[in-house]
KOLDO-23034 format. One line per 8 residues: their letters; for each residue x, y, z of C-alpha. Coordinates in steps of 0.001 Angstrom, whole numbers, plus 500000, padded with zeros to 6 digits. Example, Ala and Ser with C-alpha at 12.3 -4.5 7.8 and 13.67 -1.06 7.14 Angstrom:
2
AS = 512300:495500:507800 | 513670:498940:507140
//
This chain:
387
MPTTFIDF = 145972:364356:187296 | 144503:362224:190100 | 141485:363572:191878 | 143152:363355:195286 | 146072:365560:194168 | 143709:368160:192722 | 141810:368253:196000 | 145063:368677:197898
WNEVVSVW = 146144:371539:195618 | 142783:373220:196092 | 143269:372992:199855 | 146730:374588:199548 | 145313:377415:197440 | 142476:377902:199905 | 144865:378097:202847 | 147125:380458:200889
RHGLYGVD = 144253:382767:199990 | 142543:382594:203380 | 145800:383058:205291 | 145453:384827:208606 | 142106:386500:209367 | 141198:386136:205705 | 144355:387898:204462 | 146250:386260:201618
IGNIITAL = 149580:384786:202753 | 151200:386273:199668 | 150052:389711:200778 | 151361:389034:204294 | 154786:388088:202913 | 154757:391129:200630 | 153820:393371:203561 | 156663:391927:205658
VIFLAFLI = 159106:392511:202800 | 157910:396111:202414 | 158243:396738:206149 | 161726:395174:206152 | 162703:397385:203204 | 161688:400503:205151 | 163693:399284:208149 | 166725:398988:205871
FRGFLSRY = 165986:402454:204534 | 165830:403704:208124 | 169309:402304:208770 | 170609:403957:205574 | 168934:407228:206590 | 170517:407136:210057 | 173977:406081:208930 | 174491:408347:205979
ILRKLHNW = 171993:411167:205544 | 171363:412123:209182 | 174999:411621:210145 | 176133:413943:207350 | 173496:416455:208422 | 174752:416243:212007 | 178397:416697:210915 | 177432:419688:208799
AEKTSAKL = 175664:421297:211756 | 178728:420765:213963 | 180968:422546:211471 | 178931:425752:211603 | 179732:428384:214222 | 176124:428677:215373 | 174966:426329:218138 | 171266:426638:217322
DDSIVEAL = 171381:424377:214261 | 173212:421713:216303 | 170460:421648:218900 | 167716:421590:216238 | 169292:418643:214421 | 169890:416717:217661 | 166288:417342:218728 | 164667:416260:215454
IPPIKFIP = 166835:413238:214595 | 164884:410704:216777 | 161449:411649:215310 | 162899:411610:211800 | 164280:408101:212420 | 160781:406995:213414 | 159190:408223:210131 | 160392:405221:208001
IVLGIFFA = 158777:402873:210533 | 155449:404695:210157 | 155796:404627:206374 | 156601:400918:206439 | 153504:400191:208533 | 151363:402327:206206 | 152414:400587:202962 | 152388:397176:204591
VKTLGLSG = 148813:397668:205801 | 147742:398902:202367 | 149282:395785:200818 | 147376:393502:203190 | 144043:394883:201990 | 142343:394554:205353 | 138609:394998:205726 | 136043:395312:208466
DLSVFSTS = 137206:395666:212049 | 140814:394937:211123 | 140793:397845:208676 | 139388:400193:211325 | 141916:398984:213909 | 144898:399284:211563 | 143789:402769:210489 | 143544:403885:214147
VLRSLIAF = 146992:402468:214895 | 148489:404201:211856 | 146872:407554:212639 | 147982:407263:216266 | 151583:406670:215171 | 151417:409697:212859 | 150039:411893:215663 | 152671:410538:218073
TIFWGLHR = 155480:411365:215624 | 154187:414895:215033 | 153792:415791:218696 | 157031:414037:219634 | 158841:416266:217151 | 157079:419372:218499 | 157967:418425:222069 | 161644:417963:221229
AIDPVRRL = 161725:421164:219154 | 160747:423324:222157 | 164268:423272:223644 | 165957:424633:220470 | 163191:427251:220152 | 163964:428270:223744 | 167419:429353:222606 | 165865:431745:220095
FKKLDKVL = 164198:433633:222934 | 167255:434302:225097 | 166530:438022:224956 | 163342:437371:226930 | 165548:436484:229919 | 166317:440168:230391 | 162644:441127:230286 | 160957:438304:232192
SKAMVDWI = 163954:436633:233943 | 165491:433315:232972 | 163456:431346:235512 | 160147:432721:234205 | 161034:431902:230584 | 162087:428394:231631 | 158724:427943:233336 | 156870:429134:230221
FKAMKVVV = 158630:426609:227994 | 158142:423824:230532 | 154429:424639:230496 | 154501:424532:226686 | 155912:421002:226844 | 153096:419955:229162 | 150525:421505:226788 | 152020:419686:223779
IFIGAAVI = 151858:416370:225649 | 148277:417044:226706 | 147119:417976:223186 | 148934:415002:221663 | 147288:412631:224149 | 143880:414214:223421 | 144350:413775:219655 | 145257:410101:220051
LEIWGIAV = 142272:409525:222335 | 139974:411142:219751 | 141413:408838:217075 | 140331:405838:219154 | 136867:407292:219607 | 137292:408366:223220 | 135529:411690:223854 | 137899:414073:225610
GPLLAGFG = 135218:416456:226915 | 133433:414038:229271 | 136812:412661:230277 | 137969:416154:231262 | 134752:416688:233215 | 135415:413475:235100 | 138983:414543:235752 | 137639:417889:236967
LLGVAVAL = 135593:416191:239661 | 138550:414023:240513 | 140772:417102:240536 | 138608:418776:243163 | 139029:415761:245418 | 142748:415609:244736 | 143140:419355:245288 | 141727:419049:248783
GAQDLFKN = 144488:416605:249633 | 147205:418378:247633 | 146899:421915:248932 | 150624:422092:249662 | 151420:421242:246044 | 149311:424117:244687 | 150582:426410:247419 | 154173:425709:246374
LIAGLTVI = 153271:426160:242713 | 151734:429598:243330 | 154625:430540:245625 | 157096:429586:242886 | 155312:431837:240413 | 155415:434638:242997 | 159154:434193:243570 | 159847:434291:239829
AEKRFSPG = 157512:437222:239158 | 159136:439282:241926 | 162624:438297:240667 | 163846:437571:244180 | 166634:435402:242836 | 167681:433571:239690 | 169643:430380:238985 | 173288:431018:239842
DWIKVEGV = 172562:433523:242638 | 174108:433124:246075 | 171290:433349:248622 | 170696:432764:252320 | 167320:431545:253587 | 167134:432454:257259 | 167298:429361:259412 | 167171:427013:256414
VEGTVEEI = 170110:427044:253998 | 172783:429174:252365 | 174149:428358:248937 | 173788:428767:245179 | 170442:428492:243391 | 170555:425768:240745 | 166958:425406:239575 | 163542:426872:240411
GFRSTKIK = 161047:424053:239931 | 157259:423888:240010 | 157209:422634:243600 | 160637:423348:245098 | 163887:425192:244456 | 167172:423314:244275 | 169964:425031:246202 | 173520:423705:246322
RFDLAPMH = 175129:424349:249676 | 178777:425336:249976 | 179629:421760:250962 | 178217:420807:247498 | 175230:419000:248999 | 172016:419742:247032 | 168989:420829:249046 | 165400:421155:247829
VPNAQLAD = 163467:423932:249580 | 159669:424174:249081 | 158716:427341:247213 | 156157:428256:249880 | 158948:428443:252440 | 160971:430728:250176 | 157961:433003:249724 | 157256:433288:253462
TVVTNFSR = 160848:433416:254801 | 163423:436197:254731 | 165762:435553:251798 | 169040:437455:251422 | 170427:437610:247890 | 174156:438248:248219 | 174675:438200:244447 | 172673:441436:244136
MPYRRIHW = 175008:443360:246484 | 176971:446098:244677 | 179716:445803:247333 | 180478:443495:250228 | 181097:445098:253604 | 184077:444548:255893 | 183137:445632:259423 | 185803:445134:262104
LVGVTYDT = 186547:446313:265620 | 190310:446473:266081 | 191222:446589:269781 | 194515:448088:271054 | 195810:448256:274591 | 194996:451113:276993 | 198615:452251:277204 | 198407:453373:273558
GLEQLKFM = 199079:457100:273281 | 196830:459690:271648 | 199247:460330:268786 | 199544:456628:268162 | 195752:456300:267904 | 195533:459172:265409 | 198409:457755:263384 | 196845:454287:263177
RDEILDYI = 193447:455741:262256 | 194884:457808:259395 | 197176:455046:258117 | 194407:452448:257960 | 192082:454889:256169 | 194814:455831:253683 | 195440:452161:252946 | 191726:451507:252279
VSHEELFA = 191344:454577:250052 | 194406:453676:247991 | 193412:450039:247537 | 191591:449345:244266 | 189605:446422:245592 | 188521:448067:248847 | 187710:451698:248260 | 184145:452769:247462
TPEQAPTF = 182969:456344:247037 | 180965:457802:249961 | 177862:458213:247780 | 177721:454495:247085 | 178924:453117:250420 | 180340:454930:253491 | 183958:454103:254242 | 185424:455263:257546
VRIDSFNA = 187952:454452:260281 | 187186:455919:263720 | 188086:455440:267380 | 184847:453863:268461 | 184679:452909:272117 | 186390:452240:275422 | 185927:448547:275844 | 186509:446469:278958
SSLDILVN = 190110:445682:278042 | 190785:447639:274843 | 190455:450866:272910 | 188398:449919:269854 | 189027:451255:266360 | 186007:450772:264070 | 186962:449860:260488 | 184087:450009:257984
CFARSVAG = 184786:449588:254278 | 183501:447737:251230 | 185095:445343:248753 | 184179:445525:245103 | 184194:441719:244741 | 181105:440228:246367 | 182089:436558:246297 | 184958:434325:245410
DAFFAAKE = 188647:434385:246138 | 189030:438075:245186 | 186980:439190:248209 | 188853:437008:250690 | 192192:438036:249185 | 191342:441733:249667 | 190158:441027:253206 | 193366:439168:253980
ELAFAIKE = 195519:441998:252612 | 193661:444472:254821 | 194288:442283:257875 | 198013:442127:257075 | 198140:445896:256564 | 196396:446629:259895 | 198752:444320:261767 | 201779:446031:260210
IVETKAGA = 200416:449524:260965 | 199602:448735:264606 | 202675:446744:265610 | 205438:447928:263278 | 204639:451490:262262 | 202803:452740:265362 | 204638:450578:267892 | 201383:449690:269640
AFAFPTQS = 199955:446340:270653 | 196692:444523:270103 | 194552:444030:273171 | 193137:440759:274308 | 190578:440098:277035 | 192210:440449:280457 | 190944:440707:284025 | 192747:442051:287096
IYFENLPG = 191713:441073:290623 | 192583:443352:293572 | 192312:442089:297165 | 191737:444698:299869 | 191292:442109:302560 | 191972:438434:302871 | 190669:436221:305661 | 193215:436164:308532
MDKPEAYV = 195242:439191:307337 | 194748:441033:310719 | 195962:438125:312875 | 199646:437905:313900 | 201729:435325:312171 | 202053:432125:314219 | 205543:431324:315459 | 206726:427808:314783
PPKKKKAV = 209839:426922:316829 | 212570:425005:315050 | 212974:421337:315813 | 215809:420338:318180 | 218616:418257:316777 | 219296:414978:318504 | 222673:414754:320274 | 225102:412230:318870
KKK = 226642:409958:321541 | 230367:409432:321408 | 231670:405961:321820
//
């Protein structure tokens, strides 16, 4: 074999063995093949095994297993990638700084996968603690699990930083000094956070409650956040109210009412007779007492119909009763039925009439009333000349 060809072959072997950063090209190709094989395995895992697991969970009556499977599927899909990187790196046989770097990357990916799975598993675990809603309130439990997510993220980030040789302690001390400076400029944020905890601890309202914040908004609570509370108005427009404002302002929670009051003044004309007034009073009260949706026992809520006052243009009958339905169409339907019944009792049964604001003006004297009426003579007709 010629010397020149042998030299060329030696150069090829040297390039092959030296490869990239001293790694044999054969090992690089082998590592790529191994990584590709794990990617194919990942596709097989997703298409067959995980899909069958997901279908099995959907067939069960319990919803918890569905949420657990849906939460853990993405981290499980990421495991073959981590395995492929691990075996590929081992095949390369790296040394020195490359070995340290690859080991840090691999350990970081493992830590990321673990804490990613823990973070996604918190939501299914939340469903296991539904009974805590009755003890602590739903909003408080939601806050606890949100805080757990933040803690998991923080610990996971700290573990990855430690893997790369970054000391977390001095970093936290530096953040502490920075936090003091930030806190001075973010007092409202911490004020709203503390106010939100106060609102939840006192159980002023919960998601789904119908509330009215004096001078601010009236609507349904959707979510109590760390900084603000989301309230959907009755025109369906969402509104975010700072928690500090909810803690310092009068808040009426209509959803906590046992009954909803109907308080009316029914005015009838002054020519209504005494017997008519008594009849209308008794008939309206009998209607309220006999109505399932309106009547409430006196111990729980006073119900009465009384002749209340002599108004400027009417005799007022005070109607005070309570509906069992606090919100929704049932309340307005009962209120409407009561209005129809009162109109029928007043106009049809009692033969009376509703009063409306009127004003009479009496003149004792008008300017010029004492003077005699001026006499205006009639105009003379012109004579017609005869031809």
